[in-house]
C-alpha positions in Angstrom: 77.4 135.4 97.0 77.1 139.3 96.8 80.0 142.0 96.4 79.8 142.7 100.3 79.9 139.0 101.6 83.2 138.5 99.6 84.4 141.7 100.8 83.8 140.8 104.1 85.0 137.1 103.7 88.3 138.4 101.7 88.8 141.0 104.6 88.9 138.0 107.4 91.0 136.2 105.3 93.6 139.2 104.6 95.3 138.5 108.6 98.0 136.2 108.6 96.7 134.3 111.7 93.2 134.2 110.4 94.4 132.5 107.4 96.3 129.9 109.2 92.7 129.2 111.5 91.1 129.0 108.1 93.3 126.5 106.3 93.1 124.3 109.7 89.7 124.2 109.9 89.4 123.5 106.4 91.7 120.2 106.8 90.0 119.4 109.8 87.1 118.6 107.6 83.4 118.6 109.1 84.2 117.6 112.4 86.1 120.9 113.3 88.3 122.0 116.0 87.8 123.2 119.3 89.3 126.6 120.0 91.6 125.5 122.4 93.2 123.5 120.0 93.4 126.0 117.4 95.0 128.4 119.4 97.5 125.9 121.0 98.5 124.5 117.4 98.9 128.0 116.2 100.5 129.3 119.0 98.2 132.2 120.0 97.0 133.2 123.1 92.8 132.1 123.7 91.7 135.6 123.8 93.6 136.6 120.5 92.1 133.4 118.9 88.5 134.5 120.3 89.0 137.5 118.4 89.9 136.0 115.0 87.3 133.7 115.2 84.4 136.1 115.4 86.1 137.9 112.9 85.7 134.6 110.5 82.7 133.9 112.0 81.6 137.3 111.0 82.6 136.7 107.7 80.5 133.7 107.6 83.3 131.3 106.7 83.1 129.3 109.9 80.5 127.8 111.8 80.5 127.1 115.9 78.9 124.3 117.5 79.1 123.4 121.4 80.5 120.3 122.4 80.5 119.7 126.5 82.2 122.5 127.4 84.2 123.1 124.3 83.1 125.2 121.2 84.2 123.4 118.0 84.5 126.0 115.3 84.5 124.1 111.6 84.9 125.8 107.8 81.7 126.7 106.4 82.4 124.9 102.9 79.3 126.5 101.1 80.6 130.0 102.1 84.1 129.2 101.1 82.9 127.5 98.0 80.8 130.5 97.2 83.8 132.7 97.4 85.7 130.6 95.0 82.9 130.6 92.7 82.6 134.4 92.8 86.6 135.0 92.1 86.2 132.5 88.9 82.7 133.3 87.7 83.8 134.2 84.3 86.8 133.4 84.2 89.5 132.9 81.0 86.3 134.8 79.2 83.8 132.2 79.8 86.0 129.3 78.5 86.3 126.9 81.0 89.2 125.9 82.4 90.6 122.9 84.7 94.0 124.6 85.7 96.4 127.7 85.5 97.7 126.8 82.3 94.4 126.0 80.0 93.3 129.3 81.7 96.1 131.5 80.8 96.5 130.0 77.3 92.7 130.7 77.1 93.2 134.3 78.1 96.2 134.9 75.7 94.3 133.8 72.7 91.1 135.7 73.4 93.9 138.5 73.2 95.7 137.3 70.3 99.0 137.1 71.8 99.0 133.2 71.6 
């Protein structure tokens, strides 16, 4: 991912409703969720939901497909993984870490604070 793509993705997720939508889509898996169902589950007006989905789509975080009369949205796992990879690239001064404790310990050791 480029820095521009990361900024766009983080900007899209930096809003309470969009973050909630994205989390629901990640939980839903590849089958996705219809826009109307998302609006209903989150208690958001359909017009507002359309706006939020457009922002997430513009950021490349969601994909959409027409199923009959409904538009079904799903998380773009490739983009999500790319974003996570960008954020954790060179984590802990290049020391592989699998959980927060290992990362924090490795960072402390590198600084001589351990």
